Biotite code that builds the C-alpha atoms (Angstrom):
import biotite.structure as struc

atoms = struc.array([
    struc.Atom([5.495, 12.287, 2.755], chain_id="A", res_id=1, res_name="MET", atom_name="CA", element="C"),
    struc.Atom([3.392, 9.860, 0.727], chain_id="A", res_id=2, res_name="THR", atom_name="CA", element="C"),
    struc.Atom([0.025, 8.471, 1.842], chain_id="A", res_id=3, res_name="GLU", atom_name="CA", element="C"),
    struc.Atom([-2.397, 6.722, -0.491], chain_id="A", res_id=4, res_name="SER", atom_name="CA", element="C"),
    struc.Atom([-6.000, 8.011, -0.525], chain_id="A", res_id=5, res_name="PRO", atom_name="CA", element="C"),
    struc.Atom([-8.134, 6.150, 2.013], chain_id="A", res_id=6, res_name="SER", atom_name="CA", element="C"),
    struc.Atom([-11.373, 6.636, 3.943], chain_id="A", res_id=7, res_name="THR", atom_name="CA", element="C"),
    struc.Atom([-9.410, 5.842, 7.113], chain_id="A", res_id=8, res_name="THR", atom_name="CA", element="C"),
    struc.Atom([-7.195, 8.946, 6.830], chain_id="A", res_id=9, res_name="ARG", atom_name="CA", element="C"),
    struc.Atom([-7.702, 12.667, 7.384], chain_id="A", res_id=10, res_name="GLN", atom_name="CA", element="C"),
    struc.Atom([-4.711, 13.533, 5.175], chain_id="A", res_id=11, res_name="ALA", atom_name="CA", element="C"),
    struc.Atom([-3.256, 11.823, 2.111], chain_id="A", res_id=12, res_name="PHE", atom_name="CA", element="C"),
    struc.Atom([-1.917, 12.501, -1.390], chain_id="A", res_id=13, res_name="ASN", atom_name="CA", element="C"),
    struc.Atom([-4.850, 14.038, -3.242], chain_id="A", res_id=14, res_name="CYS", atom_name="CA", element="C"),
    struc.Atom([-5.968, 11.945, -6.264], chain_id="A", res_id=15, res_name="PRO", atom_name="CA", element="C"),
    struc.Atom([-6.388, 15.215, -8.193], chain_id="A", res_id=16, res_name="HIS", atom_name="CA", element="C"),
    struc.Atom([-3.279, 17.316, -7.441], chain_id="A", res_id=17, res_name="CYS", atom_name="CA", element="C"),
    struc.Atom([-1.202, 14.497, -5.821], chain_id="A", res_id=18, res_name="HIS", atom_name="CA", element="C"),
    struc.Atom([-0.096, 16.863, -3.036], chain_id="A", res_id=19, res_name="VAL", atom_name="CA", element="C"),
    struc.Atom([-0.098, 15.510, 0.519], chain_id="A", res_id=20, res_name="TYR", atom_name="CA", element="C"),
    struc.Atom([-2.798, 17.569, 2.207], chain_id="A", res_id=21, res_name="ALA", atom_name="CA", element="C"),
    struc.Atom([-5.518, 17.530, 4.846], chain_id="A", res_id=22, res_name="LYS", atom_name="CA", element="C"),
    struc.Atom([-8.928, 16.356, 3.626], chain_id="A", res_id=23, res_name="GLN", atom_name="CA", element="C"),
    struc.Atom([-12.405, 17.425, 4.733], chain_id="A", res_id=24, res_name="ASP", atom_name="CA", element="C"),
    struc.Atom([-15.050, 14.692, 4.644], chain_id="A", res_id=25, res_name="TRP", atom_name="CA", element="C"),
    struc.Atom([-18.720, 15.155, 3.723], chain_id="A", res_id=26, res_name="PHE", atom_name="CA", element="C"),
    struc.Atom([-21.828, 12.986, 3.629], chain_id="A", res_id=27, res_name="THR", atom_name="CA", element="C"),
    struc.Atom([-23.945, 13.683, 0.494], chain_id="A", res_id=28, res_name="PRO", atom_name="CA", element="C"),
    struc.Atom([-27.718, 13.909, 0.336], chain_id="A", res_id=29, res_name="TYR", atom_name="CA", element="C"),
    struc.Atom([-29.944, 12.823, -2.555], chain_id="A", res_id=30, res_name="ALA", atom_name="CA", element="C"),
    struc.Atom([-33.016, 14.520, -4.014], chain_id="A", res_id=31, res_name="ASP", atom_name="CA", element="C"),
    struc.Atom([-35.096, 12.466, -6.446], chain_id="A", res_id=32, res_name="ARG", atom_name="CA", element="C"),
    struc.Atom([-35.465, 14.022, -9.907], chain_id="A", res_id=33, res_name="ILE", atom_name="CA", element="C"),
    struc.Atom([-38.996, 13.979, -11.334], chain_id="A", res_id=34, res_name="ALA", atom_name="CA", element="C"),
    struc.Atom([-39.469, 12.310, -14.728], chain_id="A", res_id=35, res_name="ILE", atom_name="CA", element="C"),
    struc.Atom([-40.559, 15.612, -16.269], chain_id="A", res_id=36, res_name="ASN", atom_name="CA", element="C"),
    struc.Atom([-37.756, 17.482, -14.613], chain_id="A", res_id=37, res_name="GLY", atom_name="CA", element="C"),
    struc.Atom([-35.260, 16.794, -17.375], chain_id="A", res_id=38, res_name="GLY", atom_name="CA", element="C"),
    struc.Atom([-31.830, 15.247, -17.150], chain_id="A", res_id=39, res_name="LEU", atom_name="CA", element="C"),
    struc.Atom([-29.626, 16.248, -14.215], chain_id="A", res_id=40, res_name="PRO", atom_name="CA", element="C"),
    struc.Atom([-26.842, 17.600, -16.447], chain_id="A", res_id=41, res_name="PHE", atom_name="CA", element="C"),
    struc.Atom([-27.030, 21.368, -16.886], chain_id="A", res_id=42, res_name="GLN", atom_name="CA", element="C"),
    struc.Atom([-24.926, 22.486, -19.898], chain_id="A", res_id=43, res_name="PRO", atom_name="CA", element="C"),
    struc.Atom([-24.880, 26.098, -18.667], chain_id="A", res_id=44, res_name="ASN", atom_name="CA", element="C"),
    struc.Atom([-22.672, 25.019, -15.741], chain_id="A", res_id=45, res_name="ILE", atom_name="CA", element="C"),
    struc.Atom([-19.147, 24.911, -17.149], chain_id="A", res_id=46, res_name="LYS", atom_name="CA", element="C"),
    struc.Atom([-17.392, 23.448, -14.113], chain_id="A", res_id=47, res_name="SER", atom_name="CA", element="C"),
    struc.Atom([-16.934, 19.685, -14.190], chain_id="A", res_id=48, res_name="THR", atom_name="CA", element="C"),
    struc.Atom([-16.108, 19.529, -10.488], chain_id="A", res_id=49, res_name="ASP", atom_name="CA", element="C"),
    struc.Atom([-18.600, 18.735, -7.737], chain_id="A", res_id=50, res_name="VAL", atom_name="CA", element="C"),
    struc.Atom([-20.242, 21.838, -6.189], chain_id="A", res_id=51, res_name="PRO", atom_name="CA", element="C"),
    struc.Atom([-20.501, 21.771, -2.394], chain_id="A", res_id=52, res_name="MET", atom_name="CA", element="C"),
    struc.Atom([-23.710, 23.797, -2.074], chain_id="A", res_id=53, res_name="LEU", atom_name="CA", element="C"),
    struc.Atom([-27.125, 23.076, -0.581], chain_id="A", res_id=54, res_name="ALA", atom_name="CA", element="C"),
    struc.Atom([-29.998, 25.455, 0.060], chain_id="A", res_id=55, res_name="ASP", atom_name="CA", element="C"),
    struc.Atom([-32.216, 25.292, 3.138], chain_id="A", res_id=56, res_name="ALA", atom_name="CA", element="C"),
    struc.Atom([-34.961, 23.358, 1.306], chain_id="A", res_id=57, res_name="TRP", atom_name="CA", element="C"),
    struc.Atom([-32.507, 20.686, 0.139], chain_id="A", res_id=58, res_name="THR", atom_name="CA", element="C"),
    struc.Atom([-31.053, 20.350, 3.593], chain_id="A", res_id=59, res_name="GLN", atom_name="CA", element="C"),
    struc.Atom([-34.534, 19.881, 5.052], chain_id="A", res_id=60, res_name="ALA", atom_name="CA", element="C"),
    struc.Atom([-35.986, 17.460, 2.491], chain_id="A", res_id=61, res_name="THR", atom_name="CA", element="C"),
    struc.Atom([-33.152, 15.495, 0.861], chain_id="A", res_id=62, res_name="ALA", atom_name="CA", element="C"),
    struc.Atom([-32.363, 11.925, 1.883], chain_id="A", res_id=63, res_name="GLN", atom_name="CA", element="C"),
    struc.Atom([-28.895, 10.940, 3.029], chain_id="A", res_id=64, res_name="GLN", atom_name="CA", element="C"),
    struc.Atom([-26.938, 8.859, 0.499], chain_id="A", res_id=65, res_name="ALA", atom_name="CA", element="C"),
    struc.Atom([-25.538, 6.130, 2.712], chain_id="A", res_id=66, res_name="TYR", atom_name="CA", element="C"),
    struc.Atom([-22.083, 4.598, 2.104], chain_id="A", res_id=67, res_name="PHE", atom_name="CA", element="C"),
    struc.Atom([-21.206, 7.469, -0.246], chain_id="A", res_id=68, res_name="THR", atom_name="CA", element="C"),
    struc.Atom([-18.767, 10.174, 0.827], chain_id="A", res_id=69, res_name="TYR", atom_name="CA", element="C"),
    struc.Atom([-16.987, 13.247, -0.501], chain_id="A", res_id=70, res_name="PHE", atom_name="CA", element="C"),
    struc.Atom([-13.448, 14.259, 0.419], chain_id="A", res_id=71, res_name="SER", atom_name="CA", element="C"),
    struc.Atom([-12.230, 17.774, -0.390], chain_id="A", res_id=72, res_name="ARG", atom_name="CA", element="C"),
    struc.Atom([-8.536, 18.611, -0.638], chain_id="A", res_id=73, res_name="CYS", atom_name="CA", element="C"),
    struc.Atom([-7.234, 21.596, 1.341], chain_id="A", res_id=74, res_name="HIS", atom_name="CA", element="C"),
    struc.Atom([-4.586, 22.252, -1.331], chain_id="A", res_id=75, res_name="HIS", atom_name="CA", element="C"),
    struc.Atom([-6.523, 22.205, -4.614], chain_id="A", res_id=76, res_name="CYS", atom_name="CA", element="C"),
    struc.Atom([-10.087, 22.271, -3.120], chain_id="A", res_id=77, res_name="THR", atom_name="CA", element="C"),
    struc.Atom([-11.230, 19.624, -5.592], chain_id="A", res_id=78, res_name="ARG", atom_name="CA", element="C"),
    struc.Atom([-13.600, 16.872, -4.531], chain_id="A", res_id=79, res_name="VAL", atom_name="CA", element="C"),
    struc.Atom([-13.181, 13.099, -4.661], chain_id="A", res_id=80, res_name="ALA", atom_name="CA", element="C"),
    struc.Atom([-16.129, 10.692, -4.455], chain_id="A", res_id=81, res_name="ILE", atom_name="CA", element="C"),
    struc.Atom([-16.070, 7.440, -2.496], chain_id="A", res_id=82, res_name="TRP", atom_name="CA", element="C"),
    struc.Atom([-18.499, 4.513, -2.386], chain_id="A", res_id=83, res_name="VAL", atom_name="CA", element="C"),
    struc.Atom([-17.877, 2.553, 0.811], chain_id="A", res_id=84, res_name="ALA", atom_name="CA", element="C"),
    struc.Atom([-14.056, 2.405, 0.935], chain_id="A", res_id=85, res_name="GLN", atom_name="CA", element="C"),
    struc.Atom([-13.562, 2.591, -2.839], chain_id="A", res_id=86, res_name="ARG", atom_name="CA", element="C"),
    struc.Atom([-12.484, 5.756, -4.659], chain_id="A", res_id=87, res_name="LEU", atom_name="CA", element="C"),
    struc.Atom([-14.717, 6.155, -7.728], chain_id="A", res_id=88, res_name="VAL", atom_name="CA", element="C"),
    struc.Atom([-13.886, 9.731, -8.788], chain_id="A", res_id=89, res_name="PHE", atom_name="CA", element="C"),
    struc.Atom([-11.418, 10.705, -10.070], chain_id="A", res_id=90, res_name="PRO", atom_name="CA", element="C"),
    struc.Atom([-10.924, 7.398, -11.821], chain_id="A", res_id=91, res_name="ALA", atom_name="CA", element="C"),
    struc.Atom([-7.705, 5.886, -10.555], chain_id="A", res_id=92, res_name="THR", atom_name="CA", element="C"),
    struc.Atom([-6.442, 2.373, -9.967], chain_id="A", res_id=93, res_name="THR", atom_name="CA", element="C"),
    struc.Atom([-3.097, 2.925, -8.291], chain_id="A", res_id=94, res_name="GLY", atom_name="CA", element="C"),
    struc.Atom([-1.594, 3.858, -4.944], chain_id="A", res_id=95, res_name="LEU", atom_name="CA", element="C"),
    struc.Atom([0.958, 6.551, -4.126], chain_id="A", res_id=96, res_name="ALA", atom_name="CA", element="C"),
    struc.Atom([3.680, 4.265, -2.802], chain_id="A", res_id=97, res_name="ILE", atom_name="CA", element="C"),
    struc.Atom([7.118, 3.465, -4.210], chain_id="A", res_id=98, res_name="GLU", atom_name="CA", element="C"),
    struc.Atom([9.105, 0.228, -3.796], chain_id="A", res_id=99, res_name="PRO", atom_name="CA", element="C"),
    struc.Atom([12.310, 0.170, -1.776], chain_id="A", res_id=100, res_name="ASN", atom_name="CA", element="C"),
    struc.Atom([15.027, 1.059, -4.350], chain_id="A", res_id=101, res_name="PRO", atom_name="CA", element="C"),
    struc.Atom([17.250, -1.748, -3.029], chain_id="A", res_id=102, res_name="ASP", atom_name="CA", element="C"),
    struc.Atom([14.812, -4.365, -4.329], chain_id="A", res_id=103, res_name="LEU", atom_name="CA", element="C"),
    struc.Atom([15.800, -5.961, -7.629], chain_id="A", res_id=104, res_name="SER", atom_name="CA", element="C"),
    struc.Atom([14.407, -4.504, -10.850], chain_id="A", res_id=105, res_name="VAL", atom_name="CA", element="C"),
    struc.Atom([12.229, -7.605, -11.318], chain_id="A", res_id=106, res_name="ASP", atom_name="CA", element="C"),
    struc.Atom([10.675, -7.340, -7.852], chain_id="A", res_id=107, res_name="ILE", atom_name="CA", element="C"),
    struc.Atom([10.223, -3.573, -8.187], chain_id="A", res_id=108, res_name="GLN", atom_name="CA", element="C"),
    struc.Atom([8.327, -4.263, -11.407], chain_id="A", res_id=109, res_name="SER", atom_name="CA", element="C"),
    struc.Atom([5.962, -6.656, -9.589], chain_id="A", res_id=110, res_name="ASP", atom_name="CA", element="C"),
    struc.Atom([5.553, -4.131, -6.763], chain_id="A", res_id=111, res_name="PHE", atom_name="CA", element="C"),
    struc.Atom([4.631, -1.338, -9.194], chain_id="A", res_id=112, res_name="LYS", atom_name="CA", element="C"),
    struc.Atom([2.232, -3.574, -11.125], chain_id="A", res_id=113, res_name="GLU", atom_name="CA", element="C"),
    struc.Atom([0.505, -4.487, -7.854], chain_id="A", res_id=114, res_name="ALA", atom_name="CA", element="C"),
    struc.Atom([0.409, -0.812, -6.851], chain_id="A", res_id=115, res_name="ARG", atom_name="CA", element="C"),
    struc.Atom([-1.137, 0.220, -10.160], chain_id="A", res_id=116, res_name="ASP", atom_name="CA", element="C"),
    struc.Atom([-4.087, -2.188, -9.794], chain_id="A", res_id=117, res_name="ILE", atom_name="CA", element="C"),
    struc.Atom([-4.522, -2.044, -6.014], chain_id="A", res_id=118, res_name="ALA", atom_name="CA", element="C"),
    struc.Atom([-7.614, 0.169, -5.917], chain_id="A", res_id=119, res_name="ILE", atom_name="CA", element="C"),
    struc.Atom([-9.354, -1.608, -8.792], chain_id="A", res_id=120, res_name="ALA", atom_name="CA", element="C"),
    struc.Atom([-8.317, -5.094, -7.629], chain_id="A", res_id=121, res_name="SER", atom_name="CA", element="C"),
    struc.Atom([-7.051, -5.392, -4.044], chain_id="A", res_id=122, res_name="PRO", atom_name="CA", element="C"),
    struc.Atom([-7.008, -9.187, -4.366], chain_id="A", res_id=123, res_name="ARG", atom_name="CA", element="C"),
    struc.Atom([-4.900, -9.066, -7.518], chain_id="A", res_id=124, res_name="GLY", atom_name="CA", element="C"),
    struc.Atom([-2.447, -6.703, -5.838], chain_id="A", res_id=125, res_name="ALA", atom_name="CA", element="C"),
    struc.Atom([-2.090, -9.031, -2.828], chain_id="A", res_id=126, res_name="ALA", atom_name="CA", element="C"),
    struc.Atom([-1.419, -11.988, -5.129], chain_id="A", res_id=127, res_name="ALA", atom_name="CA", element="C"),
    struc.Atom([1.303, -10.054, -6.982], chain_id="A", res_id=128, res_name="LEU", atom_name="CA", element="C"),
    struc.Atom([2.976, -9.069, -3.714], chain_id="A", res_id=129, res_name="LEU", atom_name="CA", element="C"),
    struc.Atom([2.977, -12.712, -2.691], chain_id="A", res_id=130, res_name="ARG", atom_name="CA", element="C"),
    struc.Atom([4.840, -13.439, -5.950], chain_id="A", res_id=131, res_name="LEU", atom_name="CA", element="C"),
    struc.Atom([7.293, -10.642, -5.130], chain_id="A", res_id=132, res_name="ALA", atom_name="CA", element="C"),
    struc.Atom([8.004, -12.237, -1.736], chain_id="A", res_id=133, res_name="VAL", atom_name="CA", element="C"),
    struc.Atom([8.625, -15.582, -3.430], chain_id="A", res_id=134, res_name="GLN", atom_name="CA", element="C"),
    struc.Atom([11.176, -13.974, -5.750], chain_id="A", res_id=135, res_name="LYS", atom_name="CA", element="C"),
    struc.Atom([12.801, -12.121, -2.852], chain_id="A", res_id=136, res_name="LEU", atom_name="CA", element="C"),
    struc.Atom([13.209, -15.348, -0.868], chain_id="A", res_id=137, res_name="CYS", atom_name="CA", element="C"),
    struc.Atom([14.874, -16.915, -3.907], chain_id="A", res_id=138, res_name="SER", atom_name="CA", element="C"),
    struc.Atom([17.242, -13.949, -4.327], chain_id="A", res_id=139, res_name="GLU", atom_name="CA", element="C"),
    struc.Atom([18.197, -14.224, -0.653], chain_id="A", res_id=140, res_name="LEU", atom_name="CA", element="C"),
    struc.Atom([19.303, -17.834, -1.060], chain_id="A", res_id=141, res_name="GLY", atom_name="CA", element="C"),
    struc.Atom([16.082, -19.833, -0.992], chain_id="A", res_id=142, res_name="GLY", atom_name="CA", element="C"),
    struc.Atom([14.913, -22.338, -3.572], chain_id="A", res_id=143, res_name="THR", atom_name="CA", element="C"),
    struc.Atom([12.077, -20.127, -4.789], chain_id="A", res_id=144, res_name="GLY", atom_name="CA", element="C"),
    struc.Atom([9.829, -23.199, -5.013], chain_id="A", res_id=145, res_name="LYS", atom_name="CA", element="C"),
    struc.Atom([8.174, -23.005, -1.584], chain_id="A", res_id=146, res_name="SER", atom_name="CA", element="C"),
    struc.Atom([7.908, -19.677, 0.226], chain_id="A", res_id=147, res_name="ILE", atom_name="CA", element="C"),
    struc.Atom([7.016, -21.481, 3.441], chain_id="A", res_id=148, res_name="ASP", atom_name="CA", element="C"),
    struc.Atom([10.163, -23.627, 3.256], chain_id="A", res_id=149, res_name="ALA", atom_name="CA", element="C"),
    struc.Atom([12.332, -20.633, 2.351], chain_id="A", res_id=150, res_name="ASP", atom_name="CA", element="C"),
    struc.Atom([11.030, -18.624, 5.327], chain_id="A", res_id=151, res_name="ILE", atom_name="CA", element="C"),
    struc.Atom([11.626, -21.627, 7.602], chain_id="A", res_id=152, res_name="LYS", atom_name="CA", element="C"),
    struc.Atom([15.229, -21.843, 6.381], chain_id="A", res_id=153, res_name="ALA", atom_name="CA", element="C"),
    struc.Atom([15.765, -18.143, 7.125], chain_id="A", res_id=154, res_name="MET", atom_name="CA", element="C"),
    struc.Atom([14.271, -18.555, 10.614], chain_id="A", res_id=155, res_name="VAL", atom_name="CA", element="C"),
    struc.Atom([16.759, -21.368, 11.307], chain_id="A", res_id=156, res_name="ILE", atom_name="CA", element="C"),
    struc.Atom([19.558, -18.993, 10.266], chain_id="A", res_id=157, res_name="LYS", atom_name="CA", element="C"),
    struc.Atom([18.377, -16.373, 12.761], chain_id="A", res_id=158, res_name="GLY", atom_name="CA", element="C"),
    struc.Atom([15.723, -14.333, 10.939], chain_id="A", res_id=159, res_name="LEU", atom_name="CA", element="C"),
    struc.Atom([14.089, -11.886, 13.344], chain_id="A", res_id=160, res_name="SER", atom_name="CA", element="C"),
    struc.Atom([10.499, -12.707, 14.416], chain_id="A", res_id=161, res_name="PRO", atom_name="CA", element="C"),
    struc.Atom([9.320, -9.318, 13.123], chain_id="A", res_id=162, res_name="MET", atom_name="CA", element="C"),
    struc.Atom([10.561, -9.968, 9.574], chain_id="A", res_id=163, res_name="VAL", atom_name="CA", element="C"),
    struc.Atom([9.297, -13.564, 9.717], chain_id="A", res_id=164, res_name="GLN", atom_name="CA", element="C"),
    struc.Atom([5.817, -12.306, 10.599], chain_id="A", res_id=165, res_name="GLN", atom_name="CA", element="C"),
    struc.Atom([5.929, -9.719, 7.811], chain_id="A", res_id=166, res_name="ALA", atom_name="CA", element="C"),
    struc.Atom([6.950, -12.353, 5.259], chain_id="A", res_id=167, res_name="LEU", atom_name="CA", element="C"),
    struc.Atom([4.280, -14.790, 6.429], chain_id="A", res_id=168, res_name="ASP", atom_name="CA", element="C"),
    struc.Atom([1.612, -12.065, 6.445], chain_id="A", res_id=169, res_name="ALA", atom_name="CA", element="C"),
    struc.Atom([2.249, -11.214, 2.781], chain_id="A", res_id=170, res_name="VAL", atom_name="CA", element="C"),
    struc.Atom([2.544, -14.932, 1.918], chain_id="A", res_id=171, res_name="ARG", atom_name="CA", element="C"),
    struc.Atom([-0.662, -16.058, 3.646], chain_id="A", res_id=172, res_name="VAL", atom_name="CA", element="C"),
    struc.Atom([-2.848, -13.104, 2.636], chain_id="A", res_id=173, res_name="ILE", atom_name="CA", element="C"),
    struc.Atom([-1.648, -13.383, -0.971], chain_id="A", res_id=174, res_name="GLY", atom_name="CA", element="C"),
    struc.Atom([-2.343, -17.122, -1.015], chain_id="A", res_id=175, res_name="ASN", atom_name="CA", element="C"),
    struc.Atom([-5.844, -16.544, 0.353], chain_id="A", res_id=176, res_name="GLU", atom_name="CA", element="C"),
    struc.Atom([-6.717, -14.399, -2.673], chain_id="A", res_id=177, res_name="GLN", atom_name="CA", element="C"),
    struc.Atom([-5.451, -17.000, -5.153], chain_id="A", res_id=178, res_name="VAL", atom_name="CA", element="C"),
    struc.Atom([-6.982, -20.076, -3.507], chain_id="A", res_id=179, res_name="HIS", atom_name="CA", element="C"),
    struc.Atom([-10.268, -18.619, -2.267], chain_id="A", res_id=180, res_name="GLY", atom_name="CA", element="C"),
    struc.Atom([-9.479, -18.584, 1.438], chain_id="A", res_id=181, res_name="GLY", atom_name="CA", element="C"),
    struc.Atom([-11.408, -16.934, 4.249], chain_id="A", res_id=182, res_name="VAL", atom_name="CA", element="C"),
    struc.Atom([-9.576, -13.589, 3.904], chain_id="A", res_id=183, res_name="MET", atom_name="CA", element="C"),
    struc.Atom([-11.306, -11.824, 1.010], chain_id="A", res_id=184, res_name="ASP", atom_name="CA", element="C"),
    struc.Atom([-9.724, -8.435, 0.305], chain_id="A", res_id=185, res_name="LEU", atom_name="CA", element="C"),
    struc.Atom([-12.286, -7.432, -2.305], chain_id="A", res_id=186, res_name="ARG", atom_name="CA", element="C"),
    struc.Atom([-13.369, -4.422, -0.214], chain_id="A", res_id=187, res_name="ASP", atom_name="CA", element="C"),
    struc.Atom([-10.402, -4.159, 2.158], chain_id="A", res_id=188, res_name="ASP", atom_name="CA", element="C"),
    struc.Atom([-8.025, -1.628, 0.621], chain_id="A", res_id=189, res_name="LEU", atom_name="CA", element="C"),
    struc.Atom([-6.403, -0.643, 3.969], chain_id="A", res_id=190, res_name="PRO", atom_name="CA", element="C"),
    struc.Atom([-5.114, -4.193, 4.466], chain_id="A", res_id=191, res_name="THR", atom_name="CA", element="C"),
    struc.Atom([-3.658, -4.218, 0.953], chain_id="A", res_id=192, res_name="VAL", atom_name="CA", element="C"),
    struc.Atom([-1.932, -0.885, 1.634], chain_id="A", res_id=193, res_name="VAL", atom_name="CA", element="C"),
    struc.Atom([-0.376, -2.446, 4.741], chain_id="A", res_id=194, res_name="SER", atom_name="CA", element="C"),
    struc.Atom([1.024, -5.282, 2.588], chain_id="A", res_id=195, res_name="LEU", atom_name="CA", element="C"),
    struc.Atom([2.938, -2.761, 0.461], chain_id="A", res_id=196, res_name="PHE", atom_name="CA", element="C"),
    struc.Atom([4.298, -1.199, 3.650], chain_id="A", res_id=197, res_name="GLU", atom_name="CA", element="C"),
    struc.Atom([5.323, -4.650, 4.932], chain_id="A", res_id=198, res_name="LEU", atom_name="CA", element="C"),
    struc.Atom([7.061, -5.386, 1.631], chain_id="A", res_id=199, res_name="MET", atom_name="CA", element="C"),
    struc.Atom([9.186, -2.263, 2.013], chain_id="A", res_id=200, res_name="ASN", atom_name="CA", element="C"),
    struc.Atom([9.835, -3.078, 5.678], chain_id="A", res_id=201, res_name="LEU", atom_name="CA", element="C"),
    struc.Atom([11.094, -6.531, 4.667], chain_id="A", res_id=202, res_name="ILE", atom_name="CA", element="C"),
    struc.Atom([13.429, -4.985, 2.087], chain_id="A", res_id=203, res_name="ALA", atom_name="CA", element="C"),
    struc.Atom([14.632, -2.422, 4.637], chain_id="A", res_id=204, res_name="GLU", atom_name="CA", element="C"),
    struc.Atom([15.495, -5.113, 7.190], chain_id="A", res_id=205, res_name="GLN", atom_name="CA", element="C"),
    struc.Atom([16.947, -7.760, 4.858], chain_id="A", res_id=206, res_name="LEU", atom_name="CA", element="C"),
    struc.Atom([18.672, -5.615, 2.218], chain_id="A", res_id=207, res_name="ILE", atom_name="CA", element="C"),
    struc.Atom([18.971, -1.899, 2.988], chain_id="A", res_id=208, res_name="THR", atom_name="CA", element="C"),
    struc.Atom([20.104, -2.005, 6.629], chain_id="A", res_id=209, res_name="THR", atom_name="CA", element="C"),
    struc.Atom([22.738, -4.766, 6.127], chain_id="A", res_id=210, res_name="PRO", atom_name="CA", element="C"),
    struc.Atom([23.988, -2.886, 3.057], chain_id="A", res_id=211, res_name="LYS", atom_name="CA", element="C"),
    struc.Atom([24.366, 0.353, 5.031], chain_id="A", res_id=212, res_name="GLN", atom_name="CA", element="C"),
    struc.Atom([26.126, -1.375, 7.932], chain_id="A", res_id=213, res_name="VAL", atom_name="CA", element="C"),
    struc.Atom([28.505, -3.196, 5.577], chain_id="A", res_id=214, res_name="GLN", atom_name="CA", element="C"),
    struc.Atom([29.362, 0.045, 3.768], chain_id="A", res_id=215, res_name="ALA", atom_name="CA", element="C"),
    struc.Atom([30.447, 1.676, 7.040], chain_id="A", res_id=216, res_name="VAL", atom_name="CA", element="C"),
    struc.Atom([32.239, -1.443, 8.303], chain_id="A", res_id=217, res_name="TYR", atom_name="CA", element="C"),
    struc.Atom([34.261, -1.687, 5.081], chain_id="A", res_id=218, res_name="ASP", atom_name="CA", element="C"),
    struc.Atom([35.717, 1.752, 5.848], chain_id="A", res_id=219, res_name="LYS", atom_name="CA", element="C"),
    struc.Atom([37.520, 0.386, 8.913], chain_id="A", res_id=220, res_name="LEU", atom_name="CA", element="C"),
    struc.Atom([41.274, -0.140, 8.450], chain_id="A", res_id=221, res_name="PRO", atom_name="CA", element="C"),
    struc.Atom([42.092, -3.648, 7.230], chain_id="A", res_id=222, res_name="LYS", atom_name="CA", element="C"),
    struc.Atom([44.161, -4.473, 10.314], chain_id="A", res_id=223, res_name="GLU", atom_name="CA", element="C"),
    struc.Atom([41.182, -3.587, 12.521], chain_id="A", res_id=224, res_name="LYS", atom_name="CA", element="C"),
    struc.Atom([38.872, -5.821, 10.525], chain_id="A", res_id=225, res_name="ARG", atom_name="CA", element="C"),
    struc.Atom([41.432, -8.646, 10.633], chain_id="A", res_id=226, res_name="ASP", atom_name="CA", element="C"),
    struc.Atom([41.678, -8.311, 14.414], chain_id="A", res_id=227, res_name="ALA", atom_name="CA", element="C"),
    struc.Atom([37.897, -8.461, 14.724], chain_id="A", res_id=228, res_name="ILE", atom_name="CA", element="C"),
    struc.Atom([37.826, -11.581, 12.541], chain_id="A", res_id=229, res_name="ALA", atom_name="CA", element="C"),
    struc.Atom([40.441, -13.278, 14.756], chain_id="A", res_id=230, res_name="ILE", atom_name="CA", element="C"),
    struc.Atom([38.462, -12.310, 17.867], chain_id="A", res_id=231, res_name="ARG", atom_name="CA", element="C"),
    struc.Atom([35.238, -13.736, 16.485], chain_id="A", res_id=232, res_name="ASP", atom_name="CA", element="C"),
    struc.Atom([36.930, -16.935, 15.287], chain_id="A", res_id=233, res_name="ALA", atom_name="CA", element="C"),
    struc.Atom([38.340, -17.483, 18.782], chain_id="A", res_id=234, res_name="ALA", atom_name="CA", element="C"),
    struc.Atom([34.930, -16.873, 20.328], chain_id="A", res_id=235, res_name="ALA", atom_name="CA", element="C"),
    struc.Atom([33.316, -19.462, 18.054], chain_id="A", res_id=236, res_name="LYS", atom_name="CA", element="C"),
    struc.Atom([35.946, -22.083, 18.878], chain_id="A", res_id=237, res_name="SER", atom_name="CA", element="C"),
    struc.Atom([35.542, -21.627, 22.631], chain_id="A", res_id=238, res_name="THR", atom_name="CA", element="C"),
    struc.Atom([33.314, -24.397, 24.082], chain_id="A", res_id=239, res_name="PRO", atom_name="CA", element="C"),
])
């Protein structure tokens, strides 16, 4: 199972060990350091990880650090630091999500590029996924010039409402980031994660599932397939 790190989840792939594991969440507290108290770094402490300790005095006098959170992995016990919804430690820019392998190499490349910048630039990732949808529409028979027109053409041919909505969601949200629309994803990583999931859903419905069905259908004896073709031709000619 793969789940990208997020403040909306109690389990995800740890940004340290990359294992899918339960996470404990903590709210940190701050204690002001006096000017004559020296720098906060203590060279006699060899560990570079974040200690999860607080004495009674600290607990009683420290001030809560709002909008800052710690998550601690149950597998490796290491700590990640979050500011609002953004992961700031360990430094990472990507998500733990892979493109549908049935997508073309070109579209998979766009998907991975978007994934690798998603945490650092949610808006940039959304714009790249919008480009990936444009290329996918072209590969599926569209002109590639207007995503809106290509989706409309697929709807006329019988595209399911679910896939239409997924395509339009990626299209519109991606456009909003490029043209300065009302949907600003600057601090909305969960929505960007959902766009990656929609992209894979689109590929599953338009490429993977038809491919799997066709592979099984092609195993039918030729005379059976010919009989089915005659049946369907007769049905289409019946007023």
